C-alpha positions as a Python dict, from the first residue, in 0.01 Angstrom:
ca = {
    (1, 'M'): (0, 0, 0),
    (2, 'Y'): (276, 242, 92),
    (3, 'G'): (459, 173, -234),
    (4, 'I'): (144, 248, -434),
    (5, 'F'): (81, 555, -223),
    (6, 'F'): (428, 704, -266),
    (7, 'F'): (450, 617, -635),
    (8, 'V'): (112, 763, -728),
    (9, 'F'): (133, 1074, -514),
    (10, 'S'): (487, 1157, -628),
    (11, 'K'): (351, 1213, -979),
    (12, 'N'): (163, 1540, -896),
    (13, 'Y'): (-175, 1403, -999),
    (14, 'N'): (-493, 1543, -847),
    (15, 'D'): (-488, 1385, -499),
    (16, 'W'): (-868, 1380, -469),
    (17, 'Y'): (-929, 1196, -794),
    (18, 'V'): (-646, 950, -745),
    (19, 'T'): (-757, 867, -391),
    (20, 'I'): (-1117, 811, -498),
    (21, 'I'): (-1005, 597, -794),
    (22, 'L'): (-784, 386, -563),
    (23, 'I'): (-1075, 338, -323),
    (24, 'I'): (-1295, 224, -612),
    (25, 'I'): (-1022, -9, -743),
    (26, 'S'): (-984, -168, -399),
    (27, 'V'): (-1351, -276, -396),
    (28, 'P'): (-1325, -544, -668),
    (29, 'I'): (-986, -648, -529),
    (30, 'F'): (-1169, -730, -204),
    (31, 'F'): (-1374, -996, -382),
    (32, 'V'): (-1061, -1164, -519),
    (33, 'Y'): (-813, -1101, -233),
    (34, 'K'): (-1017, -1013, 75),
    (35, 'N'): (-739, -887, 304),
    (36, 'I'): (-565, -683, 35),
    (37, 'G'): (-899, -531, -63),
    (38, 'Y'): (-978, -442, 300),
    (39, 'G'): (-632, -299, 347),
    (40, 'G'): (-647, -90, 30),
    (41, 'Y'): (-996, 35, 100),
    (42, 'C'): (-923, 138, 458),
    (43, 'F'): (-581, 282, 370),
    (44, 'F'): (-717, 509, 99),
    (45, 'I'): (-1030, 601, 299),
    (46, 'G'): (-777, 723, 556),
    (47, 'G'): (-601, 917, 280),
    (48, 'L'): (-932, 1073, 177),
    (49, 'S'): (-994, 1169, 540),
    (50, 'C'): (-653, 1339, 545),
    (51, 'L'): (-741, 1532, 228),
    (52, 'F'): (-1067, 1646, 389),
    (53, 'Y'): (-879, 1757, 699),
    (54, 'N'): (-621, 1956, 503),
    (55, 'F'): (-888, 2117, 285),
    (56, 'I'): (-1101, 2223, 583),
    (57, 'E'): (-802, 2336, 786),
    (58, 'K'): (-700, 2577, 509),
    (59, 'R'): (-1049, 2725, 511),
    (60, 'N'): (-1033, 2773, 891),
    (61, 'E'): (-1384, 2635, 948),
    (62, 'S'): (-1310, 2372, 1211),
    (63, 'K'): (-1607, 2445, 1437),
    (64, 'K'): (-1866, 2400, 1162),
    (65, 'F'): (-1711, 2074, 1048),
    (66, 'V'): (-1688, 1928, 1398),
    (67, 'F'): (-2066, 1933, 1404),
    (68, 'I'): (-2093, 1791, 1050),
    (69, 'F'): (-1848, 1505, 1105),
    (70, 'F'): (-1986, 1425, 1451),
    (71, 'S'): (-2336, 1410, 1300),
    (72, 'I'): (-2211, 1173, 1029),
    (73, 'F'): (-2049, 961, 1299),
    (74, 'I'): (-2368, 941, 1509),
    (75, 'L'): (-2593, 870, 1209),
    (76, 'S'): (-2367, 606, 1056),
    (77, 'S'): (-2292, 438, 1388),
    (78, 'S'): (-2658, 422, 1486),
    (79, 'S'): (-2762, 296, 1142),
    (80, 'I'): (-2565, -26, 1181),
    (81, 'S'): (-2795, -137, 1462),
    (82, 'F'): (-3084, -140, 1211),
    (83, 'I'): (-2902, -340, 942),
    (84, 'D'): (-2863, -714, 982),
    (85, 'Y'): (-2617, -763, 698),
    (86, 'N'): (-2262, -770, 841),
    (87, 'F'): (-2094, -676, 510),
    (88, 'I'): (-2301, -355, 479),
    (89, 'N'): (-2226, -270, 842),
    (90, 'K'): (-1852, -297, 774),
    (91, 'I'): (-1883, -69, 473),
    (92, 'I'): (-2069, 187, 686),
    (93, 'I'): (-1813, 164, 967),
    (94, 'Y'): (-1505, 179, 742),
    (95, 'T'): (-1642, 444, 506),
    (96, 'F'): (-1833, 675, 738),
    (97, 'S'): (-1818, 598, 1112),
    (98, 'F'): (-1446, 559, 1169),
    (99, 'P'): (-1328, 841, 935),
    (100, 'S'): (-1589, 1083, 1070),
    (101, 'L'): (-1490, 999, 1429),
    (102, 'I'): (-1121, 1059, 1348),
    (103, 'L'): (-1201, 1388, 1173),
    (104, 'T'): (-1423, 1500, 1461),
    (105, 'L'): (-1145, 1433, 1711),
    (106, 'M'): (-886, 1604, 1490),
    (107, 'F'): (-1095, 1919, 1462),
    (108, 'L'): (-1180, 1917, 1832),
    (109, 'Q'): (-806, 1902, 1899),
    (110, 'R'): (-758, 2208, 1676),
    (111, 'I'): (-1031, 2401, 1859),
    (112, 'Y'): (-947, 2290, 2215),
    (113, 'L'): (-568, 2266, 2219),
    (114, 'N'): (-540, 2093, 2560),
    (115, 'L'): (-807, 1833, 2484),
    (116, 'G'): (-559, 1573, 2358),
    (117, 'K'): (-343, 1573, 2670),
    (118, 'S'): (-596, 1358, 2855),
    (119, 'V'): (-582, 1083, 2590),
    (120, 'S'): (-222, 1130, 2482),
    (121, 'L'): (-132, 778, 2597),
    (122, 'V'): (-333, 635, 2306),
    (123, 'G'): (-124, 844, 2068),
    (124, 'D'): (196, 751, 2248),
    (125, 'I'): (140, 379, 2205),
    (126, 'S'): (-13, 399, 1856),
    (127, 'Y'): (317, 357, 1672),
    (128, 'S'): (403, 50, 1879),
    (129, 'V'): (59, -92, 1806),
    (130, 'Y'): (107, -22, 1437),
    (131, 'M'): (449, -188, 1427),
    (132, 'I'): (374, -501, 1630),
    (133, 'H'): (1, -576, 1583),
    (134, 'F'): (66, -793, 1278),
    (135, 'V'): (308, -1010, 1472),
    (136, 'V'): (51, -1057, 1750),
    (137, 'Q'): (-217, -1129, 1491),
    (138, 'S'): (7, -1389, 1324),
    (139, 'I'): (84, -1559, 1657),
    (140, 'I'): (-287, -1579, 1738),
    (141, 'C'): (-368, -1723, 1393),
    (142, 'F'): (-81, -1973, 1419),
    (143, 'Y'): (-195, -2085, 1766),
    (144, 'L'): (-556, -2123, 1654),
    (145, 'A'): (-459, -2317, 1340),
    (146, 'K'): (-216, -2544, 1527),
    (147, 'N'): (-479, -2631, 1786),
    (148, 'G'): (-762, -2668, 1533),
    (149, 'I'): (-965, -2387, 1687),
    (150, 'K'): (-1212, -2221, 1451),
    (151, 'I'): (-1307, -1859, 1519),
    (152, 'N'): (-1522, -1622, 1320),
    (153, 'F'): (-1277, -1338, 1258),
    (154, 'D'): (-1565, -1118, 1140),
    (155, 'S'): (-1725, -1141, 1484),
    (156, 'N'): (-1760, -816, 1679),
    (157, 'V'): (-1675, -1003, 2002),
    (158, 'F'): (-1348, -1133, 1854),
    (159, 'F'): (-1262, -789, 1720),
    (160, 'L'): (-1325, -613, 2054),
    (161, 'T'): (-1134, -885, 2242),
    (162, 'Y'): (-843, -849, 1999),
    (163, 'L'): (-841, -467, 2036),
    (164, 'T'): (-850, -495, 2416),
    (165, 'L'): (-568, -750, 2415),
    (166, 'I'): (-359, -534, 2180),
    (167, 'F'): (-418, -220, 2387),
    (168, 'L'): (-326, -387, 2716),
    (169, 'L'): (-20, -558, 2566),
    (170, 'F'): (112, -237, 2416),
    (171, 'L'): (29, -33, 2722),
    (172, 'A'): (252, -268, 2920),
    (173, 'T'): (519, -263, 2646),
    (174, 'Y'): (511, 116, 2639),
    (175, 'K'): (539, 154, 3018),
    (176, 'I'): (800, -118, 3075),
    (177, 'Y'): (1017, -90, 2763),
    (178, 'E'): (951, 200, 2527),
    (179, 'K'): (912, 492, 2772),
    (180, 'P'): (1220, 407, 2983),
    (181, 'L'): (1422, 358, 2662),
    (182, 'Q'): (1306, 696, 2529),
    (183, 'T'): (1408, 863, 2855),
    (184, 'L'): (1747, 690, 2852),
    (185, 'I'): (1820, 795, 2490),
    (186, 'R'): (1703, 1154, 2547),
    (187, 'N'): (1918, 1186, 2858),
    (188, 'K'): (2221, 1027, 2696),
    (189, 'F'): (2211, 1244, 2384),
    (190, 'N'): (2064, 1558, 2548),
    (191, 'L'): (1754, 1554, 2327),
}
C-alpha cells in the first residue's frame, strides 16, 4: 500500500481523484483477495480523510465541520444497529463511522488545544501498536490453526477482544520498555 501511495502521489496528480479511484479499485480487489482489498480500502479512505482535513483546515472552518463530522459519525454508527447484513455494516463503519470519528477528534483538537493531553497515551502507544500488531495477529492465527480452533474473525466479540488485548499488551510494552528507553536515549544524547 505504501509503495502504491508514494509512487502515485509523487507524480503530482490530483490527490482527490487519485484517492477516490484507488478506493474504487480496492472494492473489486476485495472480492478476489479479501485482506488486500480491505487494506487498500481502509488505507485510501484514511487518505481521503486526510485530504478532507487539510482542505477544511486551510479554510479555517473547524467548528462548523466538527458538528458535521460528529453528525455523520452518530448517524452512521446508529444505522448499523438497524441493518442485519454484516458486510453492509462494515462498509458503513469503514467508510463513514471511523473516518468521521477521526475527523471529529482532529478538529476538536484544533479548537481545544489541551483536549488531547488527557488521551495522549493512546497516541503515544499507537506507533508501537502499528508496528507489532501484525506479529501478534500472526501468533494468534498460528496458535488457533495449530490447535484446530475455529473462530469467526468477522465477529464483533473477537474484534473487541483483539483490540482490548492489543491495547493492554502495548500499554505494558510502552510503560515497561519504550518509555524508559526513550528517557534513557534523550538523557544520553541531550535531546
